[in-house]
SELO-113310 format. One record per residue (C-alpha): x, y negated, z negated. Coordinates in steps of 0.5 Angstrom, whole numbers. Layout:
// residues N
- X | Y | Z .
...
//
This chain:
// residues 327
- -5 | 129 | 107 .
- -11 | 132 | 111 .
- -9 | 138 | 115 .
- -6 | 136 | 122 .
- -10 | 136 | 129 .
- -17 | 133 | 127 .
- -21 | 129 | 131 .
- -22 | 122 | 129 .
- -27 | 117 | 131 .
- -24 | 110 | 131 .
- -30 | 105 | 131 .
- -28 | 98 | 133 .
- -32 | 93 | 129 .
- -28 | 87 | 129 .
- -30 | 83 | 135 .
- -34 | 76 | 135 .
- -39 | 77 | 141 .
- -38 | 70 | 143 .
- -42 | 71 | 150 .
- -48 | 73 | 146 .
- -47 | 67 | 141 .
- -54 | 64 | 143 .
- -58 | 70 | 141 .
- -54 | 72 | 135 .
- -54 | 65 | 131 .
- -59 | 65 | 126 .
- -64 | 59 | 125 .
- -60 | 57 | 119 .
- -54 | 56 | 124 .
- -50 | 63 | 121 .
- -47 | 66 | 127 .
- -48 | 74 | 126 .
- -43 | 78 | 130 .
- -47 | 83 | 135 .
- -45 | 89 | 132 .
- -48 | 87 | 125 .
- -55 | 86 | 129 .
- -60 | 91 | 131 .
- -64 | 91 | 138 .
- -70 | 91 | 135 .
- -71 | 91 | 127 .
- -67 | 97 | 125 .
- -60 | 98 | 123 .
- -55 | 94 | 126 .
- -51 | 97 | 132 .
- -45 | 99 | 128 .
- -49 | 104 | 124 .
- -51 | 107 | 131 .
- -44 | 107 | 133 .
- -42 | 111 | 126 .
- -48 | 116 | 128 .
- -44 | 117 | 134 .
- -38 | 118 | 131 .
- -42 | 123 | 126 .
- -43 | 127 | 132 .
- -36 | 128 | 133 .
- -33 | 129 | 126 .
- -35 | 128 | 119 .
- -34 | 121 | 115 .
- -27 | 124 | 112 .
- -24 | 123 | 119 .
- -28 | 116 | 121 .
- -25 | 110 | 121 .
- -27 | 103 | 122 .
- -23 | 97 | 124 .
- -26 | 90 | 122 .
- -25 | 83 | 121 .
- -23 | 80 | 114 .
- -28 | 74 | 115 .
- -34 | 79 | 117 .
- -33 | 82 | 110 .
- -40 | 80 | 108 .
- -43 | 84 | 114 .
- -39 | 90 | 113 .
- -38 | 91 | 106 .
- -44 | 95 | 104 .
- -45 | 97 | 111 .
- -39 | 101 | 111 .
- -40 | 104 | 104 .
- -41 | 111 | 106 .
- -34 | 111 | 109 .
- -28 | 113 | 105 .
- -24 | 106 | 103 .
- -18 | 108 | 106 .
- -22 | 109 | 112 .
- -24 | 102 | 113 .
- -18 | 98 | 116 .
- -18 | 90 | 115 .
- -15 | 86 | 120 .
- -13 | 79 | 117 .
- -15 | 75 | 124 .
- -17 | 77 | 131 .
- -11 | 78 | 135 .
- -15 | 82 | 141 .
- -17 | 89 | 142 .
- -10 | 92 | 143 .
- -8 | 90 | 136 .
- -14 | 92 | 134 .
- -13 | 99 | 136 .
- -6 | 99 | 134 .
- -7 | 97 | 127 .
- -12 | 103 | 125 .
- -8 | 108 | 130 .
- -2 | 107 | 126 .
- -6 | 109 | 119 .
- -9 | 115 | 123 .
- -2 | 117 | 125 .
- 1 | 117 | 118 .
- -4 | 121 | 115 .
- -5 | 126 | 121 .
- 1 | 126 | 127 .
- -3 | 131 | 131 .
- -9 | 127 | 131 .
- -14 | 127 | 137 .
- -18 | 120 | 137 .
- -24 | 117 | 140 .
- -25 | 110 | 141 .
- -32 | 108 | 140 .
- -34 | 100 | 140 .
- -39 | 98 | 135 .
- -44 | 94 | 140 .
- -46 | 99 | 145 .
- -53 | 101 | 146 .
- -54 | 108 | 148 .
- -61 | 110 | 150 .
- -60 | 118 | 151 .
- -54 | 119 | 145 .
- -54 | 127 | 147 .
- -52 | 126 | 154 .
- -46 | 121 | 151 .
- -44 | 126 | 146 .
- -44 | 132 | 151 .
- -39 | 128 | 155 .
- -35 | 126 | 149 .
- -35 | 134 | 147 .
- -33 | 136 | 154 .
- -27 | 131 | 154 .
- -24 | 133 | 147 .
- -24 | 140 | 149 .
- -19 | 138 | 155 .
- -14 | 134 | 150 .
- -10 | 141 | 149 .
- -8 | 140 | 156 .
- -7 | 133 | 157 .
- -2 | 131 | 151 .
- 1 | 125 | 155 .
- -6 | 123 | 159 .
- -11 | 118 | 156 .
- -19 | 120 | 158 .
- -24 | 114 | 159 .
- -31 | 115 | 159 .
- -34 | 113 | 166 .
- -41 | 112 | 166 .
- -46 | 113 | 172 .
- -48 | 106 | 174 .
- -56 | 105 | 173 .
- -55 | 98 | 177 .
- -51 | 93 | 180 .
- -48 | 89 | 174 .
- -42 | 84 | 176 .
- -41 | 83 | 169 .
- -38 | 90 | 167 .
- -32 | 93 | 169 .
- -31 | 99 | 174 .
- -27 | 105 | 175 .
- -26 | 107 | 182 .
- -24 | 115 | 181 .
- -20 | 119 | 185 .
- -20 | 126 | 186 .
- -22 | 131 | 181 .
- -17 | 136 | 178 .
- -18 | 143 | 176 .
- -21 | 141 | 169 .
- -26 | 136 | 172 .
- -23 | 130 | 170 .
- -21 | 125 | 176 .
- -15 | 121 | 177 .
- -16 | 113 | 177 .
- -15 | 110 | 183 .
- -16 | 103 | 180 .
- -20 | 98 | 175 .
- -24 | 93 | 178 .
- -26 | 87 | 172 .
- -33 | 83 | 174 .
- -33 | 84 | 181 .
- -38 | 79 | 185 .
- -45 | 82 | 186 .
- -43 | 85 | 194 .
- -37 | 88 | 192 .
- -41 | 91 | 186 .
- -46 | 94 | 190 .
- -40 | 97 | 195 .
- -36 | 100 | 189 .
- -43 | 104 | 186 .
- -44 | 106 | 193 .
- -37 | 109 | 193 .
- -38 | 113 | 187 .
- -35 | 107 | 182 .
- -37 | 108 | 174 .
- -38 | 103 | 169 .
- -32 | 103 | 164 .
- -35 | 103 | 157 .
- -28 | 102 | 154 .
- -30 | 109 | 150 .
- -23 | 113 | 150 .
- -21 | 120 | 148 .
- -14 | 121 | 147 .
- -8 | 124 | 143 .
- -6 | 119 | 138 .
- 1 | 120 | 140 .
- -1 | 119 | 147 .
- -5 | 112 | 146 .
- 1 | 110 | 142 .
- 6 | 111 | 147 .
- 1 | 107 | 152 .
- 1 | 101 | 148 .
- 9 | 102 | 147 .
- 10 | 102 | 154 .
- 7 | 95 | 155 .
- 8 | 91 | 148 .
- 14 | 95 | 145 .
- 16 | 89 | 140 .
- 9 | 89 | 137 .
- 8 | 96 | 136 .
- 15 | 96 | 133 .
- 14 | 90 | 128 .
- 7 | 93 | 126 .
- 10 | 100 | 125 .
- 15 | 97 | 120 .
- 10 | 93 | 117 .
- 5 | 98 | 116 .
- 10 | 103 | 113 .
- 13 | 97 | 108 .
- 5 | 96 | 106 .
- 5 | 103 | 104 .
- 11 | 103 | 99 .
- 9 | 96 | 96 .
- 3 | 95 | 91 .
- 2 | 88 | 93 .
- 1 | 90 | 101 .
- 3 | 83 | 105 .
- 7 | 85 | 111 .
- 2 | 86 | 115 .
- -2 | 80 | 113 .
- 5 | 76 | 115 .
- 6 | 79 | 121 .
- -1 | 78 | 124 .
- 1 | 70 | 123 .
- 6 | 71 | 128 .
- 2 | 76 | 133 .
- 0 | 74 | 140 .
- -7 | 76 | 142 .
- -7 | 82 | 147 .
- -13 | 85 | 151 .
- -13 | 92 | 151 .
- -16 | 92 | 158 .
- -12 | 87 | 162 .
- -6 | 87 | 159 .
- -5 | 95 | 157 .
- -10 | 99 | 162 .
- -9 | 95 | 168 .
- -3 | 98 | 172 .
- -2 | 104 | 168 .
- -7 | 108 | 172 .
- -3 | 114 | 173 .
- -3 | 115 | 165 .
- -11 | 116 | 165 .
- -16 | 121 | 168 .
- -24 | 119 | 168 .
- -29 | 123 | 165 .
- -36 | 122 | 169 .
- -42 | 121 | 164 .
- -49 | 122 | 167 .
- -54 | 116 | 166 .
- -55 | 115 | 159 .
- -58 | 108 | 158 .
- -52 | 105 | 156 .
- -51 | 98 | 155 .
- -46 | 94 | 152 .
- -51 | 88 | 150 .
- -46 | 83 | 152 .
- -50 | 78 | 155 .
- -57 | 75 | 154 .
- -59 | 78 | 161 .
- -57 | 85 | 159 .
- -60 | 84 | 152 .
- -67 | 82 | 156 .
- -66 | 88 | 161 .
- -65 | 93 | 155 .
- -71 | 90 | 152 .
- -75 | 91 | 158 .
- -73 | 99 | 159 .
- -72 | 101 | 152 .
- -79 | 102 | 148 .
- -80 | 99 | 141 .
- -79 | 104 | 136 .
- -86 | 105 | 132 .
- -82 | 105 | 125 .
- -75 | 102 | 124 .
- -71 | 105 | 118 .
- -69 | 99 | 114 .
- -62 | 99 | 112 .
- -61 | 102 | 105 .
- -56 | 97 | 103 .
- -60 | 91 | 104 .
- -55 | 87 | 108 .
- -57 | 82 | 113 .
- -57 | 82 | 120 .
- -61 | 80 | 126 .
- -66 | 83 | 131 .
- -64 | 81 | 138 .
- -71 | 82 | 140 .
- -74 | 77 | 135 .
- -68 | 72 | 137 .
- -70 | 73 | 144 .
- -77 | 72 | 143 .
- -76 | 66 | 139 .
- -71 | 63 | 144 .
- -76 | 64 | 149 .
- -82 | 61 | 146 .
- -77 | 55 | 144 .
- -75 | 54 | 151 .
- -82 | 55 | 154 .
- -84 | 49 | 149 .
- -79 | 45 | 151 .
- -81 | 46 | 158 .
- -88 | 45 | 157 .
//
């Protein structure tokens, strides 16, 4: 077992990206989840998330949770990670379950682990800004054994498709209380929220692994208990099947709606200065990113040769098609 108390990066890479399906469906009809696509012609967004993790810790303490049916996309892309750090979900049961399963694997190896949750489908134009804020958040964890830190990004525009964190007063270490969460407000309310100091909720989380587990246990205690038993059973069996069997019975649990909402007192928010962040969640946000992000002069290709789509090329192709259809 590794020494305890390490910083672990948990890259969340099991989502489907269904809202972006019009851009992530190849001409052949194959749907490629957006974390395996690139903005331009370089490595996929997943690789950007792995590089983000490397700014915080090394590969021995970087885990990725992926979907079994995405194997064709992630098998080579995650080759640099230790095999035991690739946690495969039998099926998608929502973001809360997608966090719980790898979290239990990390805790089994490092009960004092500090964890940073990194979604794998984000664009960050100024990575150093986010990295500095994450380092500052990690430095606060020794004083926050029972609190979970959220990274709240200073908005660059009023976007009603995003979640917002309304912060309260700051404590002595600079993190702010969470007054409330607002999911996808109307445009007029979005502008009011931003004028009042609200931050984008980037779903980037920093916490001790134990605090994160207790946050989940407070809302889905039965799911946590069943998963703990299944993970322990598979650890002791050569033919691991308990987790697979459990997944057939699990409900779908969304982390933001069903775990975070209503537990504001368990959180503090750390403000991240504007850093060119986007979750590329809709075709409109992809188009906006393409307008503001300069195309790289040269984009390194994936060494593994794993296929992926360029969102820029897809956007251009669909624009041409729609233009021809309207002519």
